[in-house]
N, CA, C, O and CB atoms as a CASP TS submission, in Angstrom:
PFRMAT TS
TARGET T0000
AUTHOR 0000-0000-0000
METHOD Language model
MODEL 1
PARENT N/A
ATOM      1  N   UNK     1     108.667  81.519 118.692  1.00  0.00           N
ATOM      2  CA  UNK     1     108.721  80.949 117.376  1.00  0.00           C
ATOM      3  C   UNK     1     107.614  81.586 116.524  1.00  0.00           C
ATOM      4  O   UNK     1     106.512  81.841 117.008  1.00  0.00           O
ATOM      5  CB  UNK     1     108.580  79.406 117.436  1.00  0.00           C
ATOM      6  N   UNK     2     107.926  81.832 115.271  1.00  0.00           N
ATOM      7  CA  UNK     2     106.967  82.370 114.313  1.00  0.00           C
ATOM      8  C   UNK     2     107.006  81.490 113.065  1.00  0.00           C
ATOM      9  O   UNK     2     108.080  81.120 112.589  1.00  0.00           O
ATOM     10  CB  UNK     2     107.283  83.871 113.965  1.00  0.00           C
ATOM     11  N   UNK     3     105.833  81.161 112.543  1.00  0.00           N
ATOM     12  CA  UNK     3     105.717  80.323 111.347  1.00  0.00           C
ATOM     13  C   UNK     3     105.316  81.207 110.183  1.00  0.00           C
ATOM     14  O   UNK     3     104.351  81.964 110.290  1.00  0.00           O
ATOM     15  CB  UNK     3     104.684  79.167 111.553  1.00  0.00           C
ATOM     16  N   UNK     4     106.041  81.129 109.067  1.00  0.00           N
ATOM     17  CA  UNK     4     105.731  81.906 107.867  1.00  0.00           C
ATOM     18  C   UNK     4     105.638  80.945 106.697  1.00  0.00           C
ATOM     19  O   UNK     4     106.489  80.070 106.535  1.00  0.00           O
ATOM     20  CB  UNK     4     106.809  83.014 107.603  1.00  0.00           C
ATOM     21  N   UNK     5     104.587  81.108 105.867  1.00  0.00           N
ATOM     22  CA  UNK     5     104.399  80.166 104.762  1.00  0.00           C
ATOM     23  C   UNK     5     103.700  80.829 103.581  1.00  0.00           C
ATOM     24  O   UNK     5     103.095  81.893 103.705  1.00  0.00           O
ATOM     25  CB  UNK     5     103.595  78.952 105.229  1.00  0.00           C
ATOM     26  N   UNK     6     103.803  80.162 102.428  1.00  0.00           N
ATOM     27  CA  UNK     6     103.119  80.675 101.242  1.00  0.00           C
ATOM     28  C   UNK     6     101.676  80.152 101.210  1.00  0.00           C
ATOM     29  O   UNK     6     101.228  79.472 102.133  1.00  0.00           O
ATOM     30  CB  UNK     6     103.882  80.265  99.946  1.00  0.00           C
ATOM     31  N   UNK     7     100.973  80.480 100.143  1.00  0.00           N
ATOM     32  CA  UNK     7      99.537  80.187 100.037  1.00  0.00           C
ATOM     33  C   UNK     7      99.213  78.694 100.045  1.00  0.00           C
ATOM     34  O   UNK     7      98.081  78.316 100.347  1.00  0.00           O
ATOM     35  CB  UNK     7      98.989  80.802  98.778  1.00  0.00           C
ATOM     36  N   UNK     8     100.169  77.851  99.724  1.00  0.00           N
ATOM     37  CA  UNK     8      99.899  76.409  99.733  1.00  0.00           C
ATOM     38  C   UNK     8      99.578  75.900 101.135  1.00  0.00           C
ATOM     39  O   UNK     8      98.968  74.841 101.288  1.00  0.00           O
ATOM     40  CB  UNK     8     101.095  75.647  99.170  1.00  0.00           C
ATOM     41  N   UNK     9      99.989  76.654 102.165  1.00  0.00           N
ATOM     42  CA  UNK     9      99.754  76.249 103.547  1.00  0.00           C
ATOM     43  C   UNK     9      98.530  76.943 104.159  1.00  0.00           C
ATOM     44  O   UNK     9      98.297  76.821 105.362  1.00  0.00           O
ATOM     45  CB  UNK     9     100.984  76.546 104.385  1.00  0.00           C
ATOM     46  N   UNK    10      97.762  77.652 103.367  1.00  0.00           N
ATOM     47  CA  UNK    10      96.579  78.359 103.869  1.00  0.00           C
ATOM     48  C   UNK    10      95.426  77.366 104.032  1.00  0.00           C
ATOM     49  O   UNK    10      94.485  77.348 103.238  1.00  0.00           O
ATOM     50  CB  UNK    10      96.174  79.523 102.905  1.00  0.00           C
ATOM     51  N   UNK    11      95.518  76.556 105.059  1.00  0.00           N
ATOM     52  CA  UNK    11      94.521  75.514 105.315  1.00  0.00           C
ATOM     53  C   UNK    11      94.068  75.612 106.771  1.00  0.00           C
ATOM     54  O   UNK    11      94.896  75.794 107.663  1.00  0.00           O
ATOM     55  CB  UNK    11      95.097  74.091 105.004  1.00  0.00           C
ATOM     56  N   UNK    12      92.766  75.493 107.018  1.00  0.00           N
ATOM     57  CA  UNK    12      92.250  75.632 108.389  1.00  0.00           C
ATOM     58  C   UNK    12      92.949  74.729 109.399  1.00  0.00           C
ATOM     59  O   UNK    12      93.180  75.149 110.532  1.00  0.00           O
ATOM     60  CB  UNK    12      90.774  75.337 108.408  1.00  0.00           C
ATOM     61  N   UNK    13      93.292  73.500 109.019  1.00  0.00           N
ATOM     62  CA  UNK    13      93.929  72.601 109.987  1.00  0.00           C
ATOM     63  C   UNK    13      95.316  73.089 110.404  1.00  0.00           C
ATOM     64  O   UNK    13      95.755  72.819 111.522  1.00  0.00           O
ATOM     65  CB  UNK    13      94.035  71.199 109.402  1.00  0.00           C
ATOM     66  N   UNK    14      96.003  73.801 109.523  1.00  0.00           N
ATOM     67  CA  UNK    14      97.310  74.357 109.885  1.00  0.00           C
ATOM     68  C   UNK    14      97.130  75.527 110.829  1.00  0.00           C
ATOM     69  O   UNK    14      97.856  75.645 111.817  1.00  0.00           O
ATOM     70  CB  UNK    14      98.091  74.798 108.630  1.00  0.00           C
ATOM     71  N   UNK    15      96.148  76.415 110.534  1.00  0.00           N
ATOM     72  CA  UNK    15      95.870  77.530 111.451  1.00  0.00           C
ATOM     73  C   UNK    15      95.534  77.000 112.838  1.00  0.00           C
ATOM     74  O   UNK    15      96.049  77.492 113.841  1.00  0.00           O
ATOM     75  CB  UNK    15      94.711  78.406 110.919  1.00  0.00           C
ATOM     76  N   UNK    16      94.675  76.004 112.886  1.00  0.00           N
ATOM     77  CA  UNK    16      94.235  75.445 114.175  1.00  0.00           C
ATOM     78  C   UNK    16      95.401  74.835 114.947  1.00  0.00           C
ATOM     79  O   UNK    16      95.506  75.029 116.158  1.00  0.00           O
ATOM     80  CB  UNK    16      93.148  74.383 113.953  1.00  0.00           C
ATOM     81  N   UNK    17      96.268  74.107 114.269  1.00  0.00           N
ATOM     82  CA  UNK    17      97.414  73.487 114.937  1.00  0.00           C
ATOM     83  C   UNK    17      98.364  74.550 115.495  1.00  0.00           C
ATOM     84  O   UNK    17      98.866  74.415 116.611  1.00  0.00           O
ATOM     85  CB  UNK    17      98.166  72.562 113.962  1.00  0.00           C
ATOM     86  N   UNK    18      98.607  75.601 114.719  1.00  0.00           N
ATOM     87  CA  UNK    18      99.490  76.669 115.187  1.00  0.00           C
ATOM     88  C   UNK    18      98.876  77.413 116.365  1.00  0.00           C
ATOM     89  O   UNK    18      99.563  77.702 117.345  1.00  0.00           O
ATOM     90  CB  UNK    18      99.793  77.646 114.051  1.00  0.00           C
ATOM     91  N   UNK    19      97.592  77.721 116.272  1.00  0.00           N
ATOM     92  CA  UNK    19      96.926  78.434 117.358  1.00  0.00           C
ATOM     93  C   UNK    19      96.856  77.585 118.627  1.00  0.00           C
ATOM     94  O   UNK    19      96.977  78.123 119.728  1.00  0.00           O
ATOM     95  CB  UNK    19      95.521  78.851 116.930  1.00  0.00           C
ATOM     96  N   UNK    20      96.666  76.288 118.500  1.00  0.00           N
ATOM     97  CA  UNK    20      96.624  75.390 119.662  1.00  0.00           C
ATOM     98  C   UNK    20      97.969  75.387 120.396  1.00  0.00           C
ATOM     99  O   UNK    20      98.021  75.178 121.608  1.00  0.00           O
ATOM    100  CB  UNK    20      96.255  73.953 119.222  1.00  0.00           C
ATOM    101  N   UNK    21      99.051  75.620 119.653  1.00  0.00           N
ATOM    102  CA  UNK    21     100.390  75.631 120.250  1.00  0.00           C
ATOM    103  C   UNK    21     100.859  77.046 120.582  1.00  0.00           C
ATOM    104  O   UNK    21     102.006  77.247 120.982  1.00  0.00           O
ATOM    105  CB  UNK    21     101.387  74.967 119.308  1.00  0.00           C
ATOM    106  N   UNK    22      99.968  78.028 120.416  1.00  0.00           N
ATOM    107  CA  UNK    22     100.278  79.437 120.696  1.00  0.00           C
ATOM    108  C   UNK    22     101.450  79.948 119.862  1.00  0.00           C
ATOM    109  O   UNK    22     102.275  80.721 120.348  1.00  0.00           O
ATOM    110  CB  UNK    22     100.588  79.618 122.177  1.00  0.00           C
ATOM    111  N   UNK    23     101.517  79.512 118.603  1.00  0.00           N
ATOM    112  CA  UNK    23     102.570  79.943 117.685  1.00  0.00           C
ATOM    113  C   UNK    23     102.020  81.036 116.777  1.00  0.00           C
ATOM    114  O   UNK    23     100.970  80.870 116.156  1.00  0.00           O
ATOM    115  CB  UNK    23     103.110  78.746 116.845  1.00  0.00           C
ATOM    116  N   UNK    24     102.730  82.142 116.707  1.00  0.00           N
ATOM    117  CA  UNK    24     102.326  83.227 115.801  1.00  0.00           C
ATOM    118  C   UNK    24     102.649  82.805 114.381  1.00  0.00           C
ATOM    119  O   UNK    24     103.594  82.054 114.142  1.00  0.00           O
ATOM    120  CB  UNK    24     103.044  84.576 116.158  1.00  0.00           C
ATOM    121  N   UNK    25     101.842  83.302 113.427  1.00  0.00           N
ATOM    122  CA  UNK    25     102.058  82.888 112.045  1.00  0.00           C
ATOM    123  C   UNK    25     101.673  83.973 111.060  1.00  0.00           C
ATOM    124  O   UNK    25     100.861  84.848 111.358  1.00  0.00           O
ATOM    125  CB  UNK    25     101.278  81.632 111.748  1.00  0.00           C
ATOM    126  N   UNK    26     102.271  83.899 109.879  1.00  0.00           N
ATOM    127  CA  UNK    26     101.931  84.741 108.734  1.00  0.00           C
ATOM    128  C   UNK    26     101.868  83.808 107.534  1.00  0.00           C
ATOM    129  O   UNK    26     102.887  83.278 107.091  1.00  0.00           O
ATOM    130  CB  UNK    26     102.985  85.920 108.516  1.00  0.00           C
ATOM    131  N   UNK    27     100.673  83.613 107.017  1.00  0.00           N
ATOM    132  CA  UNK    27     100.479  82.720 105.879  1.00  0.00           C
ATOM    133  C   UNK    27      99.771  83.492 104.781  1.00  0.00           C
ATOM    134  O   UNK    27      98.704  84.064 105.004  1.00  0.00           O
ATOM    135  CB  UNK    27      99.670  81.450 106.282  1.00  0.00           C
ATOM    136  N   UNK    28     100.355  83.506 103.617  1.00  0.00           N
ATOM    137  CA  UNK    28      99.755  84.221 102.493  1.00  0.00           C
ATOM    138  C   UNK    28      98.445  83.550 102.087  1.00  0.00           C
ATOM    139  O   UNK    28      98.352  82.324 102.040  1.00  0.00           O
ATOM    140  CB  UNK    28     100.730  84.274 101.295  1.00  0.00           C
ATOM    141  N   UNK    29      97.437  84.366 101.796  1.00  0.00           N
ATOM    142  CA  UNK    29      96.170  83.839 101.311  1.00  0.00           C
ATOM    143  C   UNK    29      96.254  83.575  99.821  1.00  0.00           C
ATOM    144  O   UNK    29      96.930  84.318  99.109  1.00  0.00           O
ATOM    145  CB  UNK    29      95.021  84.807 101.620  1.00  0.00           C
ATOM    146  N   UNK    30      95.593  82.544  99.327  1.00  0.00           N
ATOM    147  CA  UNK    30      95.572  82.313  97.880  1.00  0.00           C
ATOM    148  C   UNK    30      94.880  83.480  97.169  1.00  0.00           C
ATOM    149  O   UNK    30      93.923  84.052  97.692  1.00  0.00           O
ATOM    150  CB  UNK    30      94.854  80.975  97.549  1.00  0.00           C
ATOM    151  N   UNK    31      95.360  83.822  95.999  1.00  0.00           N
ATOM    152  CA  UNK    31      94.753  84.902  95.224  1.00  0.00           C
ATOM    153  C   UNK    31      93.321  84.527  94.843  1.00  0.00           C
ATOM    154  O   UNK    31      93.023  83.374  94.533  1.00  0.00           O
ATOM    155  CB  UNK    31      95.591  85.205  93.955  1.00  0.00           C
ATOM    156  N   UNK    32      92.454  85.519  94.876  1.00  0.00           N
ATOM    157  CA  UNK    32      91.079  85.317  94.419  1.00  0.00           C
ATOM    158  C   UNK    32      90.506  86.664  93.998  1.00  0.00           C
ATOM    159  O   UNK    32      91.087  87.706  94.302  1.00  0.00           O
ATOM    160  CB  UNK    32      90.200  84.658  95.534  1.00  0.00           C
ATOM    161  N   UNK    33      89.385  86.655  93.309  1.00  0.00           N
ATOM    162  CA  UNK    33      88.812  87.884  92.754  1.00  0.00           C
ATOM    163  C   UNK    33      88.469  88.913  93.825  1.00  0.00           C
ATOM    164  O   UNK    33      88.688  90.105  93.613  1.00  0.00           O
ATOM    165  CB  UNK    33      87.571  87.558  91.958  1.00  0.00           C
ATOM    166  N   UNK    34      87.939  88.485  94.966  1.00  0.00           N
ATOM    167  CA  UNK    34      87.568  89.432  96.030  1.00  0.00           C
ATOM    168  C   UNK    34      88.797  90.171  96.559  1.00  0.00           C
ATOM    169  O   UNK    34      88.769  91.393  96.711  1.00  0.00           O
ATOM    170  CB  UNK    34      86.859  88.694  97.185  1.00  0.00           C
ATOM    171  N   UNK    35      89.857  89.448  96.836  1.00  0.00           N
ATOM    172  CA  UNK    35      91.079  90.102  97.324  1.00  0.00           C
ATOM    173  C   UNK    35      91.680  91.005  96.254  1.00  0.00           C
ATOM    174  O   UNK    35      92.066  92.136  96.550  1.00  0.00           O
ATOM    175  CB  UNK    35      92.112  89.052  97.766  1.00  0.00           C
ATOM    176  N   UNK    36      91.765  90.531  95.035  1.00  0.00           N
ATOM    177  CA  UNK    36      92.327  91.344  93.948  1.00  0.00           C
ATOM    178  C   UNK    36      91.566  92.660  93.790  1.00  0.00           C
ATOM    179  O   UNK    36      92.174  93.715  93.607  1.00  0.00           O
ATOM    180  CB  UNK    36      92.299  90.559  92.624  1.00  0.00           C
ATOM    181  N   UNK    37      90.251  92.597  93.861  1.00  0.00           N
ATOM    182  CA  UNK    37      89.428  93.796  93.727  1.00  0.00           C
ATOM    183  C   UNK    37      89.728  94.792  94.854  1.00  0.00           C
ATOM    184  O   UNK    37      89.721  96.002  94.626  1.00  0.00           O
ATOM    185  CB  UNK    37      87.933  93.421  93.730  1.00  0.00           C
ATOM    186  N   UNK    38      89.989  94.297  96.058  1.00  0.00           N
ATOM    187  CA  UNK    38      90.228  95.173  97.203  1.00  0.00           C
ATOM    188  C   UNK    38      91.630  95.769  97.241  1.00  0.00           C
ATOM    189  O   UNK    38      91.842  96.790  97.896  1.00  0.00           O
ATOM    190  CB  UNK    38      89.985  94.417  98.467  1.00  0.00           C
ATOM    191  N   UNK    39      92.590  95.158  96.555  1.00  0.00           N
ATOM    192  CA  UNK    39      93.956  95.686  96.607  1.00  0.00           C
ATOM    193  C   UNK    39      94.406  96.336  95.300  1.00  0.00           C
ATOM    194  O   UNK    39      95.577  96.689  95.163  1.00  0.00           O
ATOM    195  CB  UNK    39      94.911  94.581  96.965  1.00  0.00           C
ATOM    196  N   UNK    40      93.514  96.496  94.357  1.00  0.00           N
ATOM    197  CA  UNK    40      93.884  97.086  93.064  1.00  0.00           C
ATOM    198  C   UNK    40      94.493  98.475  93.230  1.00  0.00           C
ATOM    199  O   UNK    40      95.535  98.765  92.643  1.00  0.00           O
ATOM    200  CB  UNK    40      92.663  97.165  92.149  1.00  0.00           C
ATOM    201  N   UNK    41      93.859  99.332  94.020  1.00  0.00           N
ATOM    202  CA  UNK    41      94.338 100.705  94.172  1.00  0.00           C
ATOM    203  C   UNK    41      95.751 100.787  94.763  1.00  0.00           C
ATOM    204  O   UNK    41      96.593 101.480  94.192  1.00  0.00           O
ATOM    205  CB  UNK    41      93.380 101.480  95.046  1.00  0.00           C
ATOM    206  N   UNK    42      96.048 100.111  95.881  1.00  0.00           N
ATOM    207  CA  UNK    42      97.425 100.207  96.408  1.00  0.00           C
ATOM    208  C   UNK    42      98.480  99.594  95.485  1.00  0.00           C
ATOM    209  O   UNK    42      99.654  99.950  95.580  1.00  0.00           O
ATOM    210  CB  UNK    42      97.500  99.528  97.758  1.00  0.00           C
ATOM    211  N   UNK    43      98.087  98.688  94.602  1.00  0.00           N
ATOM    212  CA  UNK    43      99.064  98.078  93.697  1.00  0.00           C
ATOM    213  C   UNK    43      99.324  98.907  92.451  1.00  0.00           C
ATOM    214  O   UNK    43     100.277  98.642  91.718  1.00  0.00           O
ATOM    215  CB  UNK    43      98.599  96.710  93.293  1.00  0.00           C
ATOM    216  N   UNK    44      98.489  99.902  92.204  1.00  0.00           N
ATOM    217  CA  UNK    44      98.666 100.744  91.024  1.00  0.00           C
ATOM    218  C   UNK    44      99.907 101.610  91.208  1.00  0.00           C
ATOM    219  O   UNK    44     100.044 102.313  92.209  1.00  0.00           O
ATOM    220  CB  UNK    44      97.409 101.628  90.773  1.00  0.00           C
ATOM    221  N   UNK    45     100.787 101.553  90.255  1.00  0.00           N
ATOM    222  CA  UNK    45     102.045 102.297  90.337  1.00  0.00           C
ATOM    223  C   UNK    45     101.815 103.777  90.062  1.00  0.00           C
ATOM    224  O   UNK    45     101.149 104.122  89.086  1.00  0.00           O
ATOM    225  CB  UNK    45     103.074 101.729  89.346  1.00  0.00           C
ATOM    226  N   UNK    46     102.356 104.668  90.912  1.00  0.00           N
ATOM    227  CA  UNK    46     102.179 106.101  90.683  1.00  0.00           C
ATOM    228  C   UNK    46     102.920 106.571  89.432  1.00  0.00           C
ATOM    229  O   UNK    46     103.911 105.971  89.016  1.00  0.00           O
ATOM    230  CB  UNK    46     102.660 106.888  91.896  1.00  0.00           C
ATOM    231  N   UNK    47     102.420 107.649  88.847  1.00  0.00           N
ATOM    232  CA  UNK    47     103.018 108.231  87.645  1.00  0.00           C
ATOM    233  C   UNK    47     104.333 108.907  88.033  1.00  0.00           C
ATOM    234  O   UNK    47     104.450 109.466  89.123  1.00  0.00           O
ATOM    235  CB  UNK    47     102.043 109.252  86.964  1.00  0.00           C
ATOM    236  N   UNK    48     105.300 108.853  87.155  1.00  0.00           N
ATOM    237  CA  UNK    48     106.575 109.542  87.386  1.00  0.00           C
ATOM    238  C   UNK    48     107.681 108.582  87.781  1.00  0.00           C
ATOM    239  O   UNK    48     107.514 107.362  87.789  1.00  0.00           O
ATOM    240  CB  UNK    48     106.415 110.596  88.460  1.00  0.00           C
ATOM    241  N   UNK    49     108.810 109.178  88.106  1.00  0.00           N
ATOM    242  CA  UNK    49     109.976 108.369  88.476  1.00  0.00           C
ATOM    243  C   UNK    49     109.781 107.771  89.869  1.00  0.00           C
ATOM    244  O   UNK    49     109.138 108.379  90.724  1.00  0.00           O
ATOM    245  CB  UNK    49     111.272 109.222  88.432  1.00  0.00           C
ATOM    246  N   UNK    50     110.333 106.587  90.092  1.00  0.00           N
ATOM    247  CA  UNK    50     110.234 106.004  91.427  1.00  0.00           C
ATOM    248  C   UNK    50     111.044 106.804  92.447  1.00  0.00           C
ATOM    249  O   UNK    50     112.087 107.371  92.124  1.00  0.00           O
ATOM    250  CB  UNK    50     110.708 104.551  91.404  1.00  0.00           C
ATOM    251  N   UNK    51     110.559 106.836  93.651  1.00  0.00           N
ATOM    252  CA  UNK    51     111.235 107.533  94.733  1.00  0.00           C
ATOM    253  C   UNK    51     112.441 106.712  95.198  1.00  0.00           C
ATOM    254  O   UNK    51     112.467 105.491  95.043  1.00  0.00           O
ATOM    255  CB  UNK    51     110.261 107.795  95.909  1.00  0.00           C
ATOM    256  N   UNK    52     113.422 107.383  95.760  1.00  0.00           N
ATOM    257  CA  UNK    52     114.555 106.668  96.345  1.00  0.00           C
ATOM    258  C   UNK    52     114.220 106.183  97.745  1.00  0.00           C
ATOM    259  O   UNK    52     114.931 105.349  98.306  1.00  0.00           O
ATOM    260  CB  UNK    52     115.798 107.564  96.381  1.00  0.00           C
ATOM    261  N   UNK    53     113.128 106.707  98.314  1.00  0.00           N
ATOM    262  CA  UNK    53     112.696 106.290  99.644  1.00  0.00           C
ATOM    263  C   UNK    53     111.663 105.168  99.498  1.00  0.00           C
ATOM    264  O   UNK    53     110.870 105.168  98.556  1.00  0.00           O
ATOM    265  CB  UNK    53     112.105 107.497 100.445  1.00  0.00           C
ATOM    266  N   UNK    54     111.674 104.221 100.427  1.00  0.00           N
ATOM    267  CA  UNK    54     110.639 103.176 100.379  1.00  0.00           C
ATOM    268  C   UNK    54     109.252 103.780 100.581  1.00  0.00           C
ATOM    269  O   UNK    54     109.082 104.705 101.375  1.00  0.00           O
ATOM    270  CB  UNK    54     110.907 102.095 101.452  1.00  0.00           C
ATOM    271  N   UNK    55     108.286 103.265  99.877  1.00  0.00           N
ATOM    272  CA  UNK    55     106.903 103.715 100.016  1.00  0.00           C
ATOM    273  C   UNK    55     106.097 102.544 100.569  1.00  0.00           C
ATOM    274  O   UNK    55     106.121 101.443 100.019  1.00  0.00           O
ATOM    275  CB  UNK    55     106.312 104.224  98.640  1.00  0.00           C
ATOM    276  N   UNK    56     105.391 102.796 101.653  1.00  0.00           N
ATOM    277  CA  UNK    56     104.592 101.753 102.284  1.00  0.00           C
ATOM    278  C   UNK    56     103.132 102.167 102.217  1.00  0.00           C
ATOM    279  O   UNK    56     102.771 103.261 102.650  1.00  0.00           O
ATOM    280  CB  UNK    56     105.040 101.504 103.758  1.00  0.00           C
ATOM    281  N   UNK    57     102.295 101.293 101.676  1.00  0.00           N
ATOM    282  CA  UNK    57     100.857 101.549 101.562  1.00  0.00           C
ATOM    283  C   UNK    57     100.121 100.570 102.467  1.00  0.00           C
ATOM    284  O   UNK    57     100.481  99.396 102.558  1.00  0.00           O
ATOM    285  CB  UNK    57     100.369 101.418 100.079  1.00  0.00           C
ATOM    286  N   UNK    58      99.095 101.067 103.127  1.00  0.00           N
ATOM    287  CA  UNK    58      98.245 100.213 103.941  1.00  0.00           C
ATOM    288  C   UNK    58      96.813 100.347 103.462  1.00  0.00           C
ATOM    289  O   UNK    58      96.394 101.429 103.052  1.00  0.00           O
ATOM    290  CB  UNK    58      98.361 100.573 105.440  1.00  0.00           C
ATOM    291  N   UNK    59      96.081  99.290 103.508  1.00  0.00           N
ATOM    292  CA  UNK    59      94.662  99.331 103.189  1.00  0.00           C
ATOM    293  C   UNK    59      93.960  98.372 104.123  1.00  0.00           C
ATOM    294  O   UNK    59      94.410  97.246 104.335  1.00  0.00           O
ATOM    295  CB  UNK    59      94.392  98.970 101.693  1.00  0.00           C
ATOM    296  N   UNK    60      92.861  98.825 104.674  1.00  0.00           N
ATOM    297  CA  UNK    60      92.107  97.995 105.598  1.00  0.00           C
ATOM    298  C   UNK    60      90.743  97.696 104.999  1.00  0.00           C
ATOM    299  O   UNK    60      90.068  98.589 104.488  1.00  0.00           O
ATOM    300  CB  UNK    60      91.965  98.684 106.975  1.00  0.00           C
ATOM    301  N   UNK    61      90.342  96.427 105.065  1.00  0.00           N
ATOM    302  CA  UNK    61      89.007  96.044 104.601  1.00  0.00           C
ATOM    303  C   UNK    61      88.605  94.750 105.266  1.00  0.00           C
ATOM    304  O   UNK    61      89.453  93.972 105.703  1.00  0.00           O
ATOM    305  CB  UNK    61      88.964  95.900 103.059  1.00  0.00           C
ATOM    306  N   UNK    62      87.333  94.530 105.340  1.00  0.00           N
ATOM    307  CA  UNK    62      86.821  93.295 105.924  1.00  0.00           C
ATOM    308  C   UNK    62      86.765  92.232 104.847  1.00  0.00           C
ATOM    309  O   UNK    62      86.362  92.500 103.715  1.00  0.00           O
ATOM    310  CB  UNK    62      85.422  93.508 106.561  1.00  0.00           C
ATOM    311  N   UNK    63      87.170  91.030 105.204  1.00  0.00           N
ATOM    312  CA  UNK    63      87.191  89.942 104.241  1.00  0.00           C
ATOM    313  C   UNK    63      86.534  88.727 104.858  1.00  0.00           C
ATOM    314  O   UNK    63      86.441  87.682 104.215  1.00  0.00           O
ATOM    315  CB  UNK    63      88.632  89.619 103.793  1.00  0.00           C
TER
END
């Protein structure tokens, strides 16, 4: 089982309950200035026409 949720569920008690039951999860973090500052570059749209192929960007940072 995998649990997926939006930012409204980004609460420590939910993480703890899921981890106690060994359930994998993906929960969106609420937007904030620190995160926005770190993802500005990958969100910037490249100049020119969009590609017909999907483009996947990755960025790693400590938060």
